[in-house]
PDB file of N, CA, C and O in Angstrom:
ATOM      1  N   MET A   1     -32.113 -31.644 -10.310  1.00  0.00           N
ATOM      2  CA  MET A   1     -32.600 -30.287 -10.176  1.00  0.00           C
ATOM      3  C   MET A   1     -32.121 -29.645  -8.876  1.00  0.00           C
ATOM      4  O   MET A   1     -31.721 -28.481  -8.873  1.00  0.00           O
ATOM      5  N   LYS A   2     -32.157 -30.402  -7.756  1.00  0.00           N
ATOM      6  CA  LYS A   2     -31.739 -29.818  -6.479  1.00  0.00           C
ATOM      7  C   LYS A   2     -30.253 -29.474  -6.502  1.00  0.00           C
ATOM      8  O   LYS A   2     -29.840 -28.522  -5.840  1.00  0.00           O
ATOM      9  N   TYR A   3     -29.428 -30.231  -7.255  1.00  0.00           N
ATOM     10  CA  TYR A   3     -28.006 -29.913  -7.344  1.00  0.00           C
ATOM     11  C   TYR A   3     -27.771 -28.610  -8.103  1.00  0.00           C
ATOM     12  O   TYR A   3     -26.842 -27.865  -7.791  1.00  0.00           O
ATOM     13  N   LEU A   4     -28.591 -28.344  -9.072  1.00  0.00           N
ATOM     14  CA  LEU A   4     -28.495 -27.089  -9.818  1.00  0.00           C
ATOM     15  C   LEU A   4     -28.798 -25.902  -8.913  1.00  0.00           C
ATOM     16  O   LEU A   4     -28.113 -24.881  -8.982  1.00  0.00           O
ATOM     17  N   ILE A   5     -29.807 -26.023  -8.074  1.00  0.00           N
ATOM     18  CA  ILE A   5     -30.163 -24.942  -7.146  1.00  0.00           C
ATOM     19  C   ILE A   5     -29.051 -24.739  -6.120  1.00  0.00           C
ATOM     20  O   ILE A   5     -28.697 -23.599  -5.820  1.00  0.00           O
ATOM     21  N   VAL A   6     -28.495 -25.820  -5.577  1.00  0.00           N
ATOM     22  CA  VAL A   6     -27.390 -25.714  -4.615  1.00  0.00           C
ATOM     23  C   VAL A   6     -26.184 -25.076  -5.283  1.00  0.00           C
ATOM     24  O   VAL A   6     -25.523 -24.228  -4.683  1.00  0.00           O
ATOM     25  N   PHE A   7     -25.885 -25.471  -6.519  1.00  0.00           N
ATOM     26  CA  PHE A   7     -24.759 -24.914  -7.265  1.00  0.00           C
ATOM     27  C   PHE A   7     -24.937 -23.403  -7.472  1.00  0.00           C
ATOM     28  O   PHE A   7     -23.990 -22.638  -7.295  1.00  0.00           O
ATOM     29  N   ILE A   8     -26.133 -22.982  -7.840  1.00  0.00           N
ATOM     30  CA  ILE A   8     -26.402 -21.553  -8.055  1.00  0.00           C
ATOM     31  C   ILE A   8     -26.272 -20.778  -6.751  1.00  0.00           C
ATOM     32  O   ILE A   8     -25.732 -19.672  -6.752  1.00  0.00           O
ATOM     33  N   VAL A   9     -26.747 -21.323  -5.649  1.00  0.00           N
ATOM     34  CA  VAL A   9     -26.640 -20.661  -4.341  1.00  0.00           C
ATOM     35  C   VAL A   9     -25.181 -20.520  -3.935  1.00  0.00           C
ATOM     36  O   VAL A   9     -24.766 -19.462  -3.462  1.00  0.00           O
ATOM     37  N   VAL A  10     -24.390 -21.596  -4.118  1.00  0.00           N
ATOM     38  CA  VAL A  10     -22.961 -21.552  -3.758  1.00  0.00           C
ATOM     39  C   VAL A  10     -22.241 -20.506  -4.595  1.00  0.00           C
ATOM     40  O   VAL A  10     -21.451 -19.732  -4.055  1.00  0.00           O
ATOM     41  N   ILE A  11     -22.492 -20.462  -5.890  1.00  0.00           N
ATOM     42  CA  ILE A  11     -21.861 -19.461  -6.762  1.00  0.00           C
ATOM     43  C   ILE A  11     -22.266 -18.051  -6.331  1.00  0.00           C
ATOM     44  O   ILE A  11     -21.425 -17.152  -6.319  1.00  0.00           O
ATOM     45  N   GLY A  12     -23.526 -17.843  -5.980  1.00  0.00           N
ATOM     46  CA  GLY A  12     -23.986 -16.529  -5.516  1.00  0.00           C
ATOM     47  C   GLY A  12     -23.296 -16.094  -4.241  1.00  0.00           C
ATOM     48  O   GLY A  12     -22.906 -14.933  -4.117  1.00  0.00           O
ATOM     49  N   VAL A  13     -23.135 -17.005  -3.287  1.00  0.00           N
ATOM     50  CA  VAL A  13     -22.457 -16.686  -2.035  1.00  0.00           C
ATOM     51  C   VAL A  13     -20.995 -16.341  -2.298  1.00  0.00           C
ATOM     52  O   VAL A  13     -20.469 -15.390  -1.721  1.00  0.00           O
ATOM     53  N   LEU A  14     -20.333 -17.109  -3.167  1.00  0.00           N
ATOM     54  CA  LEU A  14     -18.930 -16.825  -3.490  1.00  0.00           C
ATOM     55  C   LEU A  14     -18.770 -15.457  -4.157  1.00  0.00           C
ATOM     56  O   LEU A  14     -17.820 -14.730  -3.865  1.00  0.00           O
ATOM     57  N   LEU A  15     -19.687 -15.111  -5.042  1.00  0.00           N
ATOM     58  CA  LEU A  15     -19.629 -13.796  -5.685  1.00  0.00           C
ATOM     59  C   LEU A  15     -19.836 -12.665  -4.681  1.00  0.00           C
ATOM     60  O   LEU A  15     -19.165 -11.636  -4.761  1.00  0.00           O
ATOM     61  N   LEU A  16     -20.754 -12.847  -3.742  1.00  0.00           N
ATOM     62  CA  LEU A  16     -20.978 -11.828  -2.716  1.00  0.00           C
ATOM     63  C   LEU A  16     -19.755 -11.669  -1.818  1.00  0.00           C
ATOM     64  O   LEU A  16     -19.391 -10.548  -1.460  1.00  0.00           O
ATOM     65  N   LEU A  17     -19.122 -12.779  -1.451  1.00  0.00           N
ATOM     66  CA  LEU A  17     -17.910 -12.701  -0.628  1.00  0.00           C
ATOM     67  C   LEU A  17     -16.782 -11.991  -1.367  1.00  0.00           C
ATOM     68  O   LEU A  17     -16.064 -11.180  -0.782  1.00  0.00           O
ATOM     69  N   LYS A  18     -16.631 -12.294  -2.636  1.00  0.00           N
ATOM     70  CA  LYS A  18     -15.579 -11.656  -3.427  1.00  0.00           C
ATOM     71  C   LYS A  18     -15.825 -10.145  -3.544  1.00  0.00           C
ATOM     72  O   LYS A  18     -14.890  -9.351  -3.445  1.00  0.00           O
ATOM     73  N   ARG A  19     -17.078  -9.759  -3.754  1.00  0.00           N
ATOM     74  CA  ARG A  19     -17.418  -8.340  -3.858  1.00  0.00           C
ATOM     75  C   ARG A  19     -17.131  -7.613  -2.539  1.00  0.00           C
ATOM     76  O   ARG A  19     -16.644  -6.482  -2.550  1.00  0.00           O
ATOM     77  N   GLY A  20     -17.430  -8.255  -1.407  1.00  0.00           N
ATOM     78  CA  GLY A  20     -17.152  -7.662  -0.103  1.00  0.00           C
ATOM     79  C   GLY A  20     -15.664  -7.472   0.136  1.00  0.00           C
ATOM     80  O   GLY A  20     -15.255  -6.471   0.725  1.00  0.00           O
ATOM     81  N   GLN A  21     -14.854  -8.414  -0.311  1.00  0.00           N
ATOM     82  CA  GLN A  21     -13.407  -8.294  -0.154  1.00  0.00           C
ATOM     83  C   GLN A  21     -12.861  -7.152  -1.006  1.00  0.00           C
ATOM     84  O   GLN A  21     -11.950  -6.442  -0.578  1.00  0.00           O
ATOM     85  N   GLN A  22     -13.404  -6.972  -2.196  1.00  0.00           N
ATOM     86  CA  GLN A  22     -12.947  -5.881  -3.055  1.00  0.00           C
ATOM     87  C   GLN A  22     -13.288  -4.528  -2.445  1.00  0.00           C
ATOM     88  O   GLN A  22     -12.496  -3.592  -2.560  1.00  0.00           O
ATOM     89  N   ARG A  23     -14.435  -4.399  -1.805  1.00  0.00           N
ATOM     90  CA  ARG A  23     -14.802  -3.142  -1.146  1.00  0.00           C
ATOM     91  C   ARG A  23     -13.882  -2.867   0.026  1.00  0.00           C
ATOM     92  O   ARG A  23     -13.455  -1.729   0.221  1.00  0.00           O
ATOM     93  N   ASP A  24     -13.566  -3.899   0.818  1.00  0.00           N
ATOM     94  CA  ASP A  24     -12.664  -3.722   1.954  1.00  0.00           C
ATOM     95  C   ASP A  24     -11.275  -3.313   1.490  1.00  0.00           C
ATOM     96  O   ASP A  24     -10.612  -2.522   2.161  1.00  0.00           O
ATOM     97  N   ARG A  25     -10.838  -3.818   0.390  1.00  0.00           N
ATOM     98  CA  ARG A  25      -9.506  -3.497  -0.119  1.00  0.00           C
ATOM     99  C   ARG A  25      -9.406  -2.017  -0.460  1.00  0.00           C
ATOM    100  O   ARG A  25      -8.346  -1.416  -0.288  1.00  0.00           O
ATOM    101  N   HIS A  26     -10.500  -1.415  -0.944  1.00  0.00           N
ATOM    102  CA  HIS A  26     -10.491   0.014  -1.277  1.00  0.00           C
ATOM    103  C   HIS A  26     -10.546   0.886  -0.035  1.00  0.00           C
ATOM    104  O   HIS A  26     -10.107   2.035  -0.085  1.00  0.00           O
ATOM    105  N   ARG A  27     -11.061   0.391   1.064  1.00  0.00           N
ATOM    106  CA  ARG A  27     -11.185   1.178   2.292  1.00  0.00           C
ATOM    107  C   ARG A  27      -9.912   1.182   3.117  1.00  0.00           C
ATOM    108  O   ARG A  27      -9.675   2.120   3.878  1.00  0.00           O
ATOM    109  N   ARG A  28      -9.091   0.158   2.984  1.00  0.00           N
ATOM    110  CA  ARG A  28      -7.879   0.052   3.797  1.00  0.00           C
ATOM    111  C   ARG A  28      -6.807   1.007   3.289  1.00  0.00           C
ATOM    112  O   ARG A  28      -6.722   1.259   2.087  1.00  0.00           O
ATOM    113  N   PRO A  29      -5.982   1.545   4.198  1.00  0.00           N
ATOM    114  CA  PRO A  29      -4.858   2.376   3.748  1.00  0.00           C
ATOM    115  C   PRO A  29      -3.814   1.501   3.074  1.00  0.00           C
ATOM    116  O   PRO A  29      -3.774   0.298   3.333  1.00  0.00           O
ATOM    117  N   PRO A  30      -2.968   2.064   2.216  1.00  0.00           N
ATOM    118  CA  PRO A  30      -1.907   1.278   1.577  1.00  0.00           C
ATOM    119  C   PRO A  30      -1.017   0.605   2.621  1.00  0.00           C
ATOM    120  O   PRO A  30      -0.880   1.095   3.742  1.00  0.00           O
ATOM    121  N   ALA A  31      -0.424  -0.506   2.246  1.00  0.00           N
ATOM    122  CA  ALA A  31       0.359  -1.312   3.183  1.00  0.00           C
ATOM    123  C   ALA A  31       1.541  -0.521   3.764  1.00  0.00           C
ATOM    124  O   ALA A  31       1.878  -0.705   4.934  1.00  0.00           O
ATOM    125  N   GLY A  32       2.173   0.349   2.975  1.00  0.00           N
ATOM    126  CA  GLY A  32       3.339   1.089   3.439  1.00  0.00           C
ATOM    127  C   GLY A  32       2.995   2.314   4.267  1.00  0.00           C
ATOM    128  O   GLY A  32       3.865   2.866   4.941  1.00  0.00           O
ATOM    129  N   ALA A  33       1.744   2.748   4.227  1.00  0.00           N
ATOM    130  CA  ALA A  33       1.342   3.964   4.944  1.00  0.00           C
ATOM    131  C   ALA A  33       1.121   3.649   6.414  1.00  0.00           C
ATOM    132  O   ALA A  33       0.538   2.621   6.758  1.00  0.00           O
ATOM    133  N   SER A  34       1.582   4.524   7.262  1.00  0.00           N
ATOM    134  CA  SER A  34       1.348   4.349   8.695  1.00  0.00           C
ATOM    135  C   SER A  34       0.713   5.623   9.247  1.00  0.00           C
ATOM    136  O   SER A  34       0.978   6.724   8.766  1.00  0.00           O
ATOM    137  N   HIS A  35      -0.106   5.458  10.237  1.00  0.00           N
ATOM    138  CA  HIS A  35      -0.791   6.588  10.857  1.00  0.00           C
ATOM    139  C   HIS A  35       0.171   7.208  11.866  1.00  0.00           C
ATOM    140  O   HIS A  35       0.642   6.532  12.781  1.00  0.00           O
ATOM    141  N   ALA A  36       0.456   8.476  11.696  1.00  0.00           N
ATOM    142  CA  ALA A  36       1.423   9.146  12.558  1.00  0.00           C
ATOM    143  C   ALA A  36       0.860   9.403  13.956  1.00  0.00           C
ATOM    144  O   ALA A  36       1.625   9.549  14.910  1.00  0.00           O
ATOM    145  N   GLY A  37      -0.430   9.458  14.085  1.00  0.00           N
ATOM    146  CA  GLY A  37      -1.031   9.713  15.385  1.00  0.00           C
ATOM    147  C   GLY A  37      -1.186  11.199  15.637  1.00  0.00           C
ATOM    148  O   GLY A  37      -0.828  12.018  14.792  1.00  0.00           O
ATOM    149  N   PRO A  38      -1.715  11.544  16.787  1.00  0.00           N
ATOM    150  CA  PRO A  38      -1.934  12.960  17.092  1.00  0.00           C
ATOM    151  C   PRO A  38      -0.615  13.690  17.326  1.00  0.00           C
ATOM    152  O   PRO A  38       0.359  13.116  17.813  1.00  0.00           O
ATOM    153  N   GLU A  39      -0.613  14.952  16.970  1.00  0.00           N
ATOM    154  CA  GLU A  39       0.580  15.771  17.136  1.00  0.00           C
ATOM    155  C   GLU A  39       0.478  16.570  18.437  1.00  0.00           C
ATOM    156  O   GLU A  39      -0.614  16.972  18.839  1.00  0.00           O
ATOM    157  N   GLN A  40       1.596  16.792  19.078  1.00  0.00           N
ATOM    158  CA  GLN A  40       1.618  17.523  20.337  1.00  0.00           C
ATOM    159  C   GLN A  40       1.257  18.992  20.104  1.00  0.00           C
ATOM    160  O   GLN A  40       1.747  19.618  19.165  1.00  0.00           O
ATOM    161  N   MET A  41       0.397  19.530  20.965  1.00  0.00           N
ATOM    162  CA  MET A  41      -0.002  20.934  20.901  1.00  0.00           C
ATOM    163  C   MET A  41       0.794  21.703  21.948  1.00  0.00           C
ATOM    164  O   MET A  41       0.865  21.291  23.106  1.00  0.00           O
ATOM    165  N   LEU A  42       1.392  22.816  21.542  1.00  0.00           N
ATOM    166  CA  LEU A  42       2.219  23.612  22.443  1.00  0.00           C
ATOM    167  C   LEU A  42       1.687  25.040  22.529  1.00  0.00           C
ATOM    168  O   LEU A  42       1.208  25.584  21.533  1.00  0.00           O
ATOM    169  N   PRO A  43       1.768  25.650  23.715  1.00  0.00           N
ATOM    170  CA  PRO A  43       1.301  27.035  23.842  1.00  0.00           C
ATOM    171  C   PRO A  43       2.382  28.026  23.400  1.00  0.00           C
ATOM    172  O   PRO A  43       3.571  27.819  23.643  1.00  0.00           O
ATOM    173  N   CYS A  44       1.952  29.086  22.758  1.00  0.00           N
ATOM    174  CA  CYS A  44       2.864  30.175  22.419  1.00  0.00           C
ATOM    175  C   CYS A  44       3.355  30.799  23.727  1.00  0.00           C
ATOM    176  O   CYS A  44       2.557  31.030  24.635  1.00  0.00           O
ATOM    177  N   ARG A  45       4.639  31.070  23.832  1.00  0.00           N
ATOM    178  CA  ARG A  45       5.193  31.631  25.067  1.00  0.00           C
ATOM    179  C   ARG A  45       4.819  33.094  25.265  1.00  0.00           C
ATOM    180  O   ARG A  45       4.996  33.638  26.355  1.00  0.00           O
ATOM    181  N   HIS A  46       4.302  33.734  24.215  1.00  0.00           N
ATOM    182  CA  HIS A  46       3.913  35.141  24.340  1.00  0.00           C
ATOM    183  C   HIS A  46       2.425  35.289  24.650  1.00  0.00           C
ATOM    184  O   HIS A  46       2.051  35.972  25.603  1.00  0.00           O
ATOM    185  N   CYS A  47       1.571  34.645  23.838  1.00  0.00           N
ATOM    186  CA  CYS A  47       0.121  34.862  23.987  1.00  0.00           C
ATOM    187  C   CYS A  47      -0.628  33.650  24.535  1.00  0.00           C
ATOM    188  O   CYS A  47      -1.779  33.781  24.952  1.00  0.00           O
ATOM    189  N   GLY A  48      -0.002  32.480  24.544  1.00  0.00           N
ATOM    190  CA  GLY A  48      -0.643  31.293  25.110  1.00  0.00           C
ATOM    191  C   GLY A  48      -1.508  30.496  24.151  1.00  0.00           C
ATOM    192  O   GLY A  48      -2.091  29.490  24.555  1.00  0.00           O
ATOM    193  N   VAL A  49      -1.611  30.911  22.892  1.00  0.00           N
ATOM    194  CA  VAL A  49      -2.403  30.171  21.913  1.00  0.00           C
ATOM    195  C   VAL A  49      -1.726  28.828  21.651  1.00  0.00           C
ATOM    196  O   VAL A  49      -0.514  28.772  21.444  1.00  0.00           O
ATOM    197  N   HIS A  50      -2.507  27.747  21.659  1.00  0.00           N
ATOM    198  CA  HIS A  50      -1.963  26.415  21.398  1.00  0.00           C
ATOM    199  C   HIS A  50      -1.971  26.133  19.894  1.00  0.00           C
ATOM    200  O   HIS A  50      -2.935  26.450  19.197  1.00  0.00           O
ATOM    201  N   LEU A  51      -0.891  25.539  19.412  1.00  0.00           N
ATOM    202  CA  LEU A  51      -0.795  25.155  18.020  1.00  0.00           C
ATOM    203  C   LEU A  51       0.070  23.906  17.902  1.00  0.00           C
ATOM    204  O   LEU A  51       0.827  23.601  18.823  1.00  0.00           O
ATOM    205  N   PRO A  52      -0.025  23.168  16.778  1.00  0.00           N
ATOM    206  CA  PRO A  52       0.774  21.953  16.615  1.00  0.00           C
ATOM    207  C   PRO A  52       2.263  22.272  16.639  1.00  0.00           C
ATOM    208  O   PRO A  52       2.694  23.327  16.173  1.00  0.00           O
ATOM    209  N   ALA A  53       3.033  21.354  17.183  1.00  0.00           N
ATOM    210  CA  ALA A  53       4.481  21.566  17.316  1.00  0.00           C
ATOM    211  C   ALA A  53       5.150  21.813  15.963  1.00  0.00           C
ATOM    212  O   ALA A  53       6.132  22.552  15.884  1.00  0.00           O
ATOM    213  N   SER A  54       4.628  21.203  14.902  1.00  0.00           N
ATOM    214  CA  SER A  54       5.245  21.380  13.584  1.00  0.00           C
ATOM    215  C   SER A  54       5.031  22.785  13.018  1.00  0.00           C
ATOM    216  O   SER A  54       5.752  23.185  12.104  1.00  0.00           O
ATOM    217  N   ARG A  55       4.067  23.543  13.534  1.00  0.00           N
ATOM    218  CA  ARG A  55       3.786  24.888  13.037  1.00  0.00           C
ATOM    219  C   ARG A  55       4.371  25.975  13.927  1.00  0.00           C
ATOM    220  O   ARG A  55       4.222  27.159  13.624  1.00  0.00           O
ATOM    221  N   CYS A  56       5.025  25.604  15.007  1.00  0.00           N
ATOM    222  CA  CYS A  56       5.607  26.586  15.925  1.00  0.00           C
ATOM    223  C   CYS A  56       6.817  27.260  15.303  1.00  0.00           C
ATOM    224  O   CYS A  56       7.540  26.664  14.505  1.00  0.00           O
ATOM    225  N   VAL A  57       7.024  28.516  15.683  1.00  0.00           N
ATOM    226  CA  VAL A  57       8.258  29.232  15.381  1.00  0.00           C
ATOM    227  C   VAL A  57       9.111  29.100  16.634  1.00  0.00           C
ATOM    228  O   VAL A  57       8.693  29.513  17.716  1.00  0.00           O
ATOM    229  N   TRP A  58      10.295  28.530  16.496  1.00  0.00           N
ATOM    230  CA  TRP A  58      11.141  28.250  17.669  1.00  0.00           C
ATOM    231  C   TRP A  58      12.231  29.298  17.801  1.00  0.00           C
ATOM    232  O   TRP A  58      12.945  29.591  16.842  1.00  0.00           O
ATOM    233  N   ARG A  59      12.354  29.864  19.007  1.00  0.00           N
ATOM    234  CA  ARG A  59      13.448  30.789  19.335  1.00  0.00           C
ATOM    235  C   ARG A  59      13.972  30.417  20.707  1.00  0.00           C
ATOM    236  O   ARG A  59      13.203  30.346  21.665  1.00  0.00           O
ATOM    237  N   ASP A  60      15.246  30.182  20.812  1.00  0.00           N
ATOM    238  CA  ASP A  60      15.904  29.834  22.079  1.00  0.00           C
ATOM    239  C   ASP A  60      15.209  28.651  22.762  1.00  0.00           C
ATOM    240  O   ASP A  60      15.091  28.614  23.987  1.00  0.00           O
ATOM    241  N   GLY A  61      14.749  27.683  21.953  1.00  0.00           N
ATOM    242  CA  GLY A  61      14.103  26.495  22.494  1.00  0.00           C
ATOM    243  C   GLY A  61      12.686  26.708  22.976  1.00  0.00           C
ATOM    244  O   GLY A  61      12.111  25.805  23.584  1.00  0.00           O
ATOM    245  N   GLU A  62      12.100  27.869  22.729  1.00  0.00           N
ATOM    246  CA  GLU A  62      10.737  28.185  23.157  1.00  0.00           C
ATOM    247  C   GLU A  62       9.822  28.256  21.931  1.00  0.00           C
ATOM    248  O   GLU A  62      10.224  28.803  20.904  1.00  0.00           O
ATOM    249  N   PRO A  63       8.578  27.705  22.018  1.00  0.00           N
ATOM    250  CA  PRO A  63       7.651  27.770  20.883  1.00  0.00           C
ATOM    251  C   PRO A  63       6.850  29.072  20.869  1.00  0.00           C
ATOM    252  O   PRO A  63       6.391  29.543  21.910  1.00  0.00           O
ATOM    253  N   TYR A  64       6.692  29.638  19.687  1.00  0.00           N
ATOM    254  CA  TYR A  64       5.868  30.831  19.478  1.00  0.00           C
ATOM    255  C   TYR A  64       4.932  30.574  18.311  1.00  0.00           C
ATOM    256  O   TYR A  64       5.220  29.741  17.451  1.00  0.00           O
ATOM    257  N   CYS A  65       3.800  31.293  18.278  1.00  0.00           N
ATOM    258  CA  CYS A  65       2.803  31.080  17.225  1.00  0.00           C
ATOM    259  C   CYS A  65       3.176  31.787  15.927  1.00  0.00           C
ATOM    260  O   CYS A  65       2.725  31.374  14.859  1.00  0.00           O
ATOM    261  N   CYS A  66       3.985  32.837  15.990  1.00  0.00           N
ATOM    262  CA  CYS A  66       4.372  33.565  14.780  1.00  0.00           C
ATOM    263  C   CYS A  66       5.720  34.247  15.023  1.00  0.00           C
ATOM    264  O   CYS A  66       6.207  34.316  16.151  1.00  0.00           O
ATOM    265  N   ALA A  67       6.300  34.742  13.943  1.00  0.00           N
ATOM    266  CA  ALA A  67       7.610  35.388  14.037  1.00  0.00           C
ATOM    267  C   ALA A  67       7.546  36.670  14.864  1.00  0.00           C
ATOM    268  O   ALA A  67       8.505  37.000  15.561  1.00  0.00           O
ATOM    269  N   GLU A  68       6.410  37.410  14.796  1.00  0.00           N
ATOM    270  CA  GLU A  68       6.283  38.641  15.556  1.00  0.00           C
ATOM    271  C   GLU A  68       6.349  38.380  17.050  1.00  0.00           C
ATOM    272  O   GLU A  68       7.013  39.113  17.783  1.00  0.00           O
ATOM    273  N   HIS A  69       5.665  37.339  17.503  1.00  0.00           N
ATOM    274  CA  HIS A  69       5.692  37.018  18.938  1.00  0.00           C
ATOM    275  C   HIS A  69       7.065  36.490  19.344  1.00  0.00           C
ATOM    276  O   HIS A  69       7.517  36.720  20.466  1.00  0.00           O
ATOM    277  N   ALA A  70       7.720  35.789  18.439  1.00  0.00           N
ATOM    278  CA  ALA A  70       9.074  35.315  18.735  1.00  0.00           C
ATOM    279  C   ALA A  70      10.023  36.494  18.896  1.00  0.00           C
ATOM    280  O   ALA A  70      10.916  36.464  19.743  1.00  0.00           O
ATOM    281  N   ASP A  71       9.831  37.546  18.075  1.00  0.00           N
ATOM    282  CA  ASP A  71      10.682  38.742  18.176  1.00  0.00           C
ATOM    283  C   ASP A  71      10.392  39.508  19.461  1.00  0.00           C
ATOM    284  O   ASP A  71      11.305  40.097  20.038  1.00  0.00           O
ATOM    285  N   MET A  72       9.120  39.515  19.930  1.00  0.00           N
ATOM    286  CA  MET A  72       8.760  40.223  21.153  1.00  0.00           C
ATOM    287  C   MET A  72       9.220  39.491  22.394  1.00  0.00           C
ATOM    288  O   MET A  72       9.519  40.112  23.414  1.00  0.00           O
ATOM    289  N   GLY A  73       9.278  38.177  22.312  1.00  0.00           N
ATOM    290  CA  GLY A  73       9.635  37.399  23.511  1.00  0.00           C
ATOM    291  C   GLY A  73       8.458  37.346  24.458  1.00  0.00           C
ATOM    292  O   GLY A  73       7.306  37.349  24.023  1.00  0.00           O
ATOM    293  N   ARG A  74       8.731  37.298  25.724  1.00  0.00           N
ATOM    294  CA  ARG A  74       7.655  37.203  26.734  1.00  0.00           C
ATOM    295  C   ARG A  74       7.056  38.516  26.990  1.00  0.00           C
ATOM    296  O   ARG A  74       6.141  38.629  27.806  1.00  0.00           O
TER     297      ARG A  74
END
């Protein structure tokens, strides 16, 4: 009888461990995905508003927040 109880406890623990691993697998990002990290914020050369470098309008190597400010310059 005591072996039956030990067997049931061991099976229960194994099932709980397996369930925990399945939950962790859903929380992790895919293996090929990498976190790019924070993006550099740059000030507009006309008005000074900061925006991500990928959204800047570039003229003559200077970042601007929009095409209108790029056309106006400083």
